[in-house]
C-alpha positions as CSV (number, residue, x, y, z in Angstrom):
1,X,-20.9,7.1,-1.4
2,X,-23.7,6.4,0.9
3,X,-26.4,4.1,-0.5
4,X,-29.8,3.1,0.7
5,X,-30.1,-0.6,1.0
6,X,-33.8,-0.8,0.1
7,X,-34.1,0.4,-3.5
8,X,-30.7,1.2,-4.8
9,X,-31.2,4.9,-5.0
10,X,-28.1,7.0,-4.2
11,X,-28.6,9.1,-1.1
12,X,-26.6,12.0,-2.6
13,X,-28.9,12.2,-5.7
14,X,-32.1,12.3,-3.8
15,X,-34.0,15.6,-3.4
16,X,-33.0,17.4,-0.2
17,X,-35.9,18.1,2.1
18,X,-34.4,21.5,2.8
19,X,-34.3,23.7,-0.3
20,X,-33.3,27.1,1.3
21,X,-29.5,26.5,1.1
22,X,-26.5,28.8,1.0
23,X,-23.0,27.9,0.1
24,X,-20.7,30.6,1.6
25,X,-18.1,28.1,2.9
26,X,-18.2,26.1,-0.3
27,X,-17.7,29.2,-2.4
28,X,-14.8,30.3,-0.2
29,X,-13.1,26.9,-0.6
30,X,-13.6,26.8,-4.3
31,X,-12.3,30.4,-4.6
32,X,-9.1,29.4,-2.7
33,X,-8.2,27.1,-5.7
34,X,-9.5,29.5,-8.4
35,X,-12.3,27.1,-9.3
36,X,-15.6,28.6,-10.4
37,X,-18.7,27.8,-8.3
38,X,-21.7,28.7,-10.4
39,X,-25.0,27.0,-11.1
40,X,-23.3,25.0,-13.9
41,X,-20.7,23.6,-11.5
42,X,-23.4,22.9,-8.9
43,X,-25.3,20.8,-11.4
44,X,-22.1,19.1,-12.7
45,X,-21.1,18.2,-9.1
46,X,-24.6,16.9,-8.4
47,X,-25.5,19.6,-5.8
48,X,-28.6,20.3,-7.9
49,X,-30.6,18.0,-10.2
50,X,-31.8,18.8,-13.8
51,X,-34.8,20.6,-12.3
52,X,-32.4,22.9,-10.2
53,X,-33.6,21.2,-7.0
54,X,-31.0,20.8,-4.3
55,X,-29.9,17.2,-3.7
56,X,-28.8,15.7,-0.4
57,X,-25.2,16.2,-1.6
58,X,-26.0,19.9,-1.9
59,X,-27.3,19.8,1.6
60,X,-24.1,18.2,2.9
61,X,-21.9,21.0,1.3
62,X,-24.3,23.8,2.2
63,X,-24.0,26.0,5.3
64,X,-27.3,24.5,6.5
65,X,-25.9,20.9,6.8
66,X,-27.5,19.5,10.0
67,X,-25.2,16.5,10.2
68,X,-22.2,16.9,12.5
69,X,-18.8,15.4,13.1
70,X,-17.6,14.5,16.6
71,X,-13.9,14.4,17.1
72,X,-11.8,13.5,20.1
73,X,-8.2,13.3,21.0
74,X,-7.3,10.9,23.9
75,X,-4.3,11.0,26.2
76,X,-2.4,7.7,26.3
77,X,-3.1,4.4,24.7
78,X,-6.0,3.4,27.0
79,X,-8.4,6.0,25.5
80,X,-9.9,6.7,28.9
81,X,-8.8,10.4,29.2
82,X,-9.8,13.1,26.7
83,X,-7.3,15.7,25.8
84,X,-9.8,17.4,23.7
85,X,-13.3,16.7,22.2
86,X,-15.5,18.8,19.9
87,X,-18.5,18.6,17.7
88,X,-18.5,20.4,14.4
89,X,-21.5,21.6,12.4
90,X,-22.2,23.5,9.2
91,X,-20.8,22.7,5.8
92,X,-19.1,19.3,5.7
93,X,-16.1,21.1,4.1
94,X,-15.6,23.2,7.2
95,X,-16.4,20.2,9.5
96,X,-13.7,18.1,7.9
97,X,-11.1,20.9,8.1
98,X,-11.9,21.4,11.8
99,X,-11.8,17.7,12.5
100,X,-8.4,17.4,10.9
101,X,-7.1,20.3,13.0
102,X,-8.2,18.6,16.2
103,X,-7.3,15.0,15.1
104,X,-3.8,15.9,14.0
105,X,-2.6,18.0,16.9
106,X,0.8,18.5,15.4
107,X,-0.6,20.2,12.4
108,X,-1.9,23.7,12.6
109,X,-3.8,25.7,9.9
110,X,-0.6,26.8,8.2
111,X,0.7,23.2,8.1
112,X,-2.5,22.0,6.4
113,X,-2.2,24.8,3.8
114,X,1.4,23.9,3.2
115,X,0.4,20.2,2.8
116,X,-2.2,21.2,0.2
117,X,0.4,23.2,-1.8
118,X,3.0,20.4,-1.6
119,X,0.7,17.7,-2.9
120,X,0.5,19.0,-6.4
121,X,3.2,16.6,-7.7
122,X,2.8,12.9,-8.2
123,X,3.2,10.9,-5.0
124,X,6.3,8.7,-5.2
125,X,4.5,5.4,-4.4
126,X,2.2,6.0,-7.3
127,X,5.1,6.6,-9.7
128,X,6.8,3.4,-8.5
129,X,3.6,1.4,-8.8
130,X,3.1,2.5,-12.5
131,X,6.8,2.0,-13.3
132,X,6.8,-1.5,-11.8
133,X,3.7,-2.3,-13.8
134,X,5.4,-1.0,-17.0
135,X,8.5,-3.0,-16.2
136,X,6.5,-6.2,-15.9
137,X,4.0,-5.7,-18.7
138,X,5.8,-3.5,-21.2
139,X,2.9,-1.2,-21.7
140,X,0.2,0.7,-19.8
141,X,-3.2,2.2,-20.7
142,X,-4.8,5.0,-18.8
143,X,-7.5,2.6,-17.6
144,X,-4.7,0.4,-16.1
145,X,-3.4,3.3,-14.1
146,X,-7.0,4.0,-12.9
147,X,-7.4,0.5,-11.6
148,X,-3.9,0.2,-10.1
149,X,-4.1,3.4,-8.2
150,X,-7.9,3.5,-7.5
151,X,-8.2,6.9,-9.1
152,X,-10.5,8.5,-11.7
153,X,-10.0,9.1,-15.3
154,X,-9.0,12.8,-15.0
155,X,-6.5,12.1,-12.2
156,X,-4.9,9.2,-14.1
157,X,-4.6,11.3,-17.2
158,X,-3.0,14.2,-15.3
159,X,-0.6,11.8,-13.6
160,X,0.5,10.1,-16.8
161,X,0.9,13.5,-18.5
162,X,3.2,14.6,-15.6
163,X,5.2,11.4,-15.9
164,X,5.6,12.0,-19.7
165,X,6.7,15.6,-19.0
166,X,9.2,14.3,-16.5
167,X,10.5,11.8,-19.1
168,X,9.7,8.8,-16.9
169,X,7.4,7.3,-19.6
170,X,6.7,7.8,-23.3
171,X,3.4,7.9,-25.3
172,X,2.8,5.4,-28.0
173,X,-0.2,5.8,-30.3
174,X,-3.1,8.3,-29.9
175,X,-6.7,8.5,-28.9
176,X,-8.2,5.1,-27.9
177,X,-5.0,3.4,-28.8
178,X,-2.8,5.5,-26.5
179,X,-0.3,3.4,-24.6
180,X,2.4,4.4,-22.2
181,X,5.8,2.7,-22.4
182,X,9.1,3.1,-20.7
183,X,11.6,5.4,-22.5
184,X,14.1,3.5,-24.8
185,X,16.9,4.0,-22.3
186,X,14.9,2.3,-19.5
187,X,13.9,-0.8,-21.3
């Protein structure tokens, strides 16, 4: 997150000076993943505030975003000769996608789409981290997974559910008292 040093307000939450915003790119990106993009989601994501006024975060995701990303690829280690350089504008979502395409010259659009599809499982280093923690401590709470992996509550919950489904861990207790433990044959 970007923060103002002066008064502690979050930049993203402040009212955007531009209120005539469209979200064609954002709607297209959300549609790719079968995620709704309505006024409710815009409010939940912080693109609008409780008075339905666009925030700076809304401006960044909008087609009218005036901020740009400059990307360059150099030839050689000295970084004196450009192979390619570009400046991207518009929705930050499209800018990031374009910056990745230029920054990662071995990846084309299809490779990025394949990478998105293949990342639906749990990354192996995360599984190992959680299993090592369980091996050392005997039990794990969802909050422990959040802290260990620097992820949010929803991601941690999904990851632990996948690990339970894969029989890598077991659930003990329920609700606030839910713990995750190694299966009997792994202790």
